[in-house]
Steps between C-alpha positions, in 0.01 A plus 500: 500500500661304782832324464697513177795311358793628289762324291807687374772405255840665483770460234868553586795536264868456582663257738509744787130585487398138454705394802359787704143389411578143600628613838181696560305176516653469849603854598166670409306304761564743792357786290201305367414358842427852624280622215156621618207291378718231335342172594708259286796531268749288301812616323535259211743392239380414148562245227594549138249441221190536712542196729845338494761325710750767377497811723449839341757705687374820342144488634378494863147519632327635812161353590302682777156490664370818665244595762379780275563675167622805690774295669617370166499841338699653790769232462535539124485880525754570769674205664878557494604138447254462212631819335856377530401164352322669212793732431737202473277337240483589132131410476228434757129423495238458772147365470239584766244214523180417679504139634212299352561147615777325690520133583780317680795608715824691472736432795202372699267793431267625230620863473260632234174598663233506221204735539398533135263265325624338180323584176573392142467857384812636680734641232836382635610206715827426679578152637765383745561130552758399761621167629761335718627197316580186698872425462444142379296635209725785386628321192158380387349846554761692301500236227130576447539878486597551128172363366289701743704818441472465122122469520486811723723728296305430179161580645266763348432780751815453706657846555793403717638209705804456720630231732561638849628329816667520838732200466621358171346163399300455822276801575367603162219719372363632174349844434284538191297790370201445269285733296185345652366214710399290198856495357632356828218247528557382142866435588419332835251251356606443141883526474640144463835567668338671796240226542773231494688689773186517716438129460862421599465723804190314615651160435833562674407763764832674440412822690527530876322840481326688220298816437292631212386863500316725256507878494346788303768759411370857520804730498866496400820692542799502265552298182608151410633434149443121526124544547330496164179644642626836628281705267195296599581558866538873453159516327332300778656692788442843347129461569520299822347663806694415818 
């Protein structure tokens, strides 16, 4: 299978657990830096209402890219820091994904090695878009977000979306999960709000770095109440051969 990617979401309740999770964005690095087979990782905060300037202090995310599926499974099966992180959360969910296509850079590198050919027949599609926004364009960028977000959240075939990021307002990303390739393509090329945002991006050049990556999910752990496609995911993964 080659390299695989994972994205995890964790929900925390109570001021103490939320503050502990926030501190882990810094204090977890010594543990994650030593994980076998982990090629790239980011501990990420999230935004409310899918993609928002308002932080969601309940939800944190962990994005990882692995040398092999076995390395990923070992981490999620037995790593002590991960078990402690899970136990602190009230809900957690992990998607295992095959990289399909990745274009652009994240901190000067393209971390998602793609070895699978794209095909319109794949049943599920996950997309990550990430950008570093030039400081002089921060206001213009965030002023354009509501129209683009509204057109995304109302799309047919969208199972889940969440804004994720390393640094509020500047280093921002979006994760979205679609029931199929066609649903994502219909949004990318026909949604008015999204198309306006793309045109503004090209006109102003408001990103200093950007990345667009597609993945095929093939396995999951846990549950996520905010994802309206959980039953579909269970059906797809129950017959998946890994």
